[in-house]
C-alpha positions as semicolon CSV with decimal commas, in nm:
position;residue;x (nm);y (nm);z (nm)
1;M;0,917;2,365;-1,394
2;S;0,920;2,603;-1,058
3;G;0,991;2,988;-1,069
4;D;1,252;3,025;-0,852
5;I;1,425;2,726;-0,889
6;H;1,645;2,696;-0,567
7;T;1,362;2,598;-0,478
8;L;1,402;2,256;-0,674
9;A;1,694;2,118;-0,451
10;G;1,514;1,925;-0,252
11;A;1,267;1,760;-0,517
12;Y;1,616;1,706;-0,705
13;A;1,761;1,517;-0,405
14;L;1,452;1,330;-0,344
15;D;1,505;1,208;-0,739
16;A;1,159;1,384;-0,780
17;V;1,160;1,598;-1,082
18;D;1,128;1,536;-1,464
19;D;1,405;1,523;-1,713
20;L;1,355;1,889;-1,889
21;E;1,380;2,000;-1,464
22;R;1,706;1,779;-1,422
23;T;1,831;1,911;-1,673
24;A;1,798;2,286;-1,591
25;F;1,882;2,236;-1,213
26;E;2,168;2,051;-1,275
27;R;2,282;2,364;-1,533
28;H;2,208;2,576;-1,262
29;L;2,333;2,357;-0,990
30;A;2,653;2,373;-1,112
31;A;2,682;2,740;-1,068
32;C;2,519;2,755;-0,738
33;E;2,797;2,671;-0,452
34;T;2,440;2,743;-0,216
35;C;2,215;2,474;-0,394
36;R;2,478;2,217;-0,399
37;L;2,553;2,237;-0,001
38;E;2,147;2,213;0,050
39;V;2,176;1,862;-0,195
40;A;2,520;1,760;-0,040
41;E;2,322;1,786;0,308
42;L;2,016;1,657;0,284
43;R;2,175;1,344;0,134
44;E;2,383;1,382;0,482
45;T;2,095;1,450;0,670
46;A;1,898;1,174;0,528
47;A;2,192;0,873;0,585
48;R;2,151;0,974;0,944
49;L;1,768;0,993;1,009
50;A;1,771;0,627;0,815
51;D;1,875;0,501;1,089
52;D;1,576;0,596;1,352
53;V;1,371;0,485;1,076
54;P;1,171;0,112;1,087
55;D;1,327;-0,115;0,874
56;N;1,092;-0,436;0,850
57;A;0,828;-0,271;0,528
58;A;0,884;-0,381;0,203
59;L;0,906;0,026;0,039
60;P;1,012;0,022;-0,298
61;A;1,374;0,043;-0,336
62;G;1,455;0,421;-0,198
63;L;1,121;0,549;-0,125
64;R;1,201;0,567;0,204
65;E;1,589;0,742;0,221
66;R;1,526;0,995;-0,090
67;T;1,150;1,114;0,134
68;L;1,378;1,145;0,453
69;A;1,612;1,366;0,232
70;L;1,395;1,607;0,122
71;A;1,168;1,657;0,441
72;A;1,479;1,660;0,703
73;R;1,630;2,001;0,554
74;T;1,655;2,124;0,872
75;P;1,748;2,532;0,867
76;Q;1,892;2,663;1,190
77;E;1,643;2,875;1,308
78;R;1,258;2,800;1,401
79;V;0,973;3,031;1,370
80;D;0,724;3,040;1,530
81;S;0,300;3,179;1,473
82;P;0,009;3,175;1,447
83;T;-0,061;3,034;1,152
84;G;0,153;2,714;1,254
85;R;0,488;2,682;1,305
86;R;0,750;2,693;0,962
87;L;0,927;2,429;0,900
88;G;1,275;2,472;0,998
89;G;1,405;2,259;1,328
90;W;1,078;2,040;1,283
91;R;1,149;1,944;0,921
92;Q;1,296;1,582;1,062
93;W;0,999;1,586;1,292
94;V;0,793;1,606;1,006
95;A;0,971;1,346;0,779
96;A;0,983;1,086;1,019
97;A;0,608;1,132;1,084
98;V;0,636;1,066;0,725
99;V;0,886;0,821;0,666
100;A;0,714;0,608;1,020
101;A;0,406;0,622;0,846
102;V;0,477;0,478;0,534
103;A;0,647;0,225;0,678
104;A;0,447;0,111;0,896
105;A;0,188;0,019;0,558
106;G;0,370;0,007;0,296
107;S;0,326;0,238;-0,004
108;S;-0,011;0,151;0,075
109;A;-0,059;0,368;0,341
110;V;-0,058;0,658;0,072
111;T;-0,490;0,742;0,048
112;W;-0,559;0,992;-0,198
113;A;-0,819;1,219;-0,147
114;L;-1,189;1,121;-0,303
115;V;-1,221;1,356;-0,560
116;D;-0,888;1,166;-0,706
117;R;-1,088;0,850;-0,758
118;N;-1,152;0,888;-1,114
119;Q;-0,741;0,885;-1,160
120;P;-0,636;0,539;-0,992
121;D;-0,284;0,353;-1,005
122;R;-0,103;0,667;-0,909
123;T;0,241;0,571;-0,907
124;V;0,420;0,499;-0,591
125;A;0,684;0,852;-0,771
126;E;0,391;1,044;-0,815
127;Q;0,312;1,005;-0,474
128;T;0,602;1,034;-0,331
129;R;0,664;1,334;-0,521
130;R;0,327;1,496;-0,408
131;I;0,445;1,472;-0,105
132;A;0,763;1,625;-0,177
133;E;0,649;1,952;-0,312
134;V;0,476;1,971;-0,015
135;I;0,739;1,966;0,232
136;G;0,975;2,114;0,053
137;A;0,801;2,417;0,003
138;P;0,911;2,709;0,135
139;D;0,644;2,828;0,304
140;A;0,579;2,505;0,384
141;R;0,390;2,488;0,828
142;V;0,336;2,229;1,039
143;F;0,065;2,196;1,237
144;Q;-0,028;1,946;1,531
145;G;-0,367;1,799;1,706
146;T;-0,475;1,512;1,876
147;I;-0,792;1,260;1,784
148;D;-1,086;1,141;1,993
149;G;-1,020;0,850;2,195
150;G;-0,624;0,844;2,116
151;G;-0,370;0,872;1,767
152;S;-0,242;1,261;1,626
153;A;-0,336;1,427;1,326
154;T;-0,009;1,665;1,211
155;L;-0,056;1,828;0,871
156;V;0,183;2,025;0,668
157;A;0,025;2,284;0,476
158;S;0,233;2,545;0,223
159;A;-0,013;2,819;0,056
160;Q;0,216;2,827;-0,238
161;R;0,125;2,441;-0,360
162;D;-0,230;2,487;-0,203
163;Q;-0,177;2,183;-0,109
164;A;-0,117;2,029;0,231
165;V;0,011;1,649;0,370
166;V;-0,206;1,484;0,637
167;V;-0,023;1,237;0,849
168;L;-0,294;1,032;1,066
169;R;-0,097;0,806;1,321
170;D;-0,224;0,529;1,549
171;L;-0,568;0,688;1,563
172;P;-0,843;0,389;1,727
173;S;-1,041;0,126;1,516
174;P;-1,319;0,339;1,396
175;G;-1,582;0,050;1,427
176;T;-1,742;-0,213;1,239
177;G;-1,873;-0,078;0,926
178;R;-1,731;0,282;1,048
179;A;-1,420;0,462;0,888
180;Y;-1,248;0,787;0,894
181;Q;-1,312;1,053;0,703
182;L;-1,082;1,415;0,622
183;W;-1,260;1,731;0,544
184;L;-1,160;2,158;0,409
185;I;-1,323;2,352;0,662
186;P;-1,360;2,686;0,460
187;T;-1,374;3,037;0,611
188;T;-1,740;3,004;0,465
189;G;-1,994;2,743;0,384
190;A;-2,021;2,379;0,359
191;A;-1,710;2,130;0,472
192;R;-1,525;1,979;0,171
193;Q;-1,501;1,628;0,144
194;A;-1,111;1,599;0,134
195;G;-1,099;1,150;0,161
196;L;-1,229;0,883;0,328
197;L;-0,952;0,625;0,509
198;P;-1,078;0,237;0,380
199;G;-1,125;-0,061;0,492
200;G;-1,100;0,062;0,838
201;D;-0,776;0,243;0,825
202;T;-0,618;0,395;1,151
203;T;-0,285;0,533;1,001
204;A;-0,216;0,700;0,658
205;T;-0,004;0,943;0,464
206;T;-0,251;1,204;0,157
207;V;-0,227;1,491;0,003
208;V;-0,568;1,745;0,065
209;G;-0,592;2,046;-0,114
210;P;-0,644;2,291;-0,254
211;L;-0,618;2,513;0,038
212;V;-0,812;2,842;-0,088
213;D;-0,956;2,985;0,220
214;V;-0,990;2,666;0,424
215;Q;-0,953;2,797;0,767
216;A;-0,935;2,419;0,927
217;F;-0,908;2,089;0,877
218;G;-1,122;1,795;1,043
219;V;-1,176;1,456;1,088
220;S;-1,430;1,236;1,128
221;N;-1,599;0,907;1,201
222;E;-1,826;0,809;0,932
223;P;-2,023;0,516;0,794
224;E;-1,784;0,311;0,524
225;A;-1,918;0,444;0,251
226;G;-1,872;0,836;0,395
227;S;-2,103;1,066;0,438
228;P;-2,183;1,418;0,296
229;A;-2,125;1,666;0,574
230;P;-1,888;1,601;0,896
231;T;-2,123;1,410;1,166
232;D;-1,921;1,246;1,422
233;V;-1,622;1,504;1,478
234;V;-1,305;1,343;1,635
235;A;-1,041;1,596;1,519
236;L;-1,052;1,955;1,442
237;L;-0,707;2,145;1,344
238;P;-0,767;2,536;1,324
239;L;-0,476;2,648;0,996
240;E;-0,543;3,052;1,049
């Protein structure tokens, strides 16, 4: 359970808490007007944003609305810094990017890191929860970049969670027998593999980490089975 129960407001609105967290947060909610207002605002914002997200995808019931509700928490202030923008007014944009990526390809748009391939069959609820925890973290920052040849990369990173949500959209085809590979680049040492988009996918959402000592996130075009080190780098997002 979170050390600061106030930080569970987003996950609670998303219905991404376990039974113990739910019981504790609902007890807290009865006495905390701030959290009651935040949960209400999350749900209201979700209803507004839902009108701007495509409805033609067959998503699991409630996935889009719950993800929007969490990601769209929008304090009035926006703080810029050399290490990325805090997710204040940017939260709506990030929410739209995350949900649009999922809506474009259904739940299969969530592509899990290479290190997680020994743990198949993750549920949509677990996938959504991991995304929610990062986007909802109080220290979350957003980094944006473009892909060589077209497309965009957005990364929402949380040092507290030691993870980042990556949204890749509208990348050009990697080519026959090729695939996009994700990398976490530390301050010293070799780049770490963080994921491989299967089947030549060009749009995906994933969670990567850990982020300790990571100074940049990269995307490269590699043989479809992946490479032990990046070769044809098509995007590089500094995270410091």
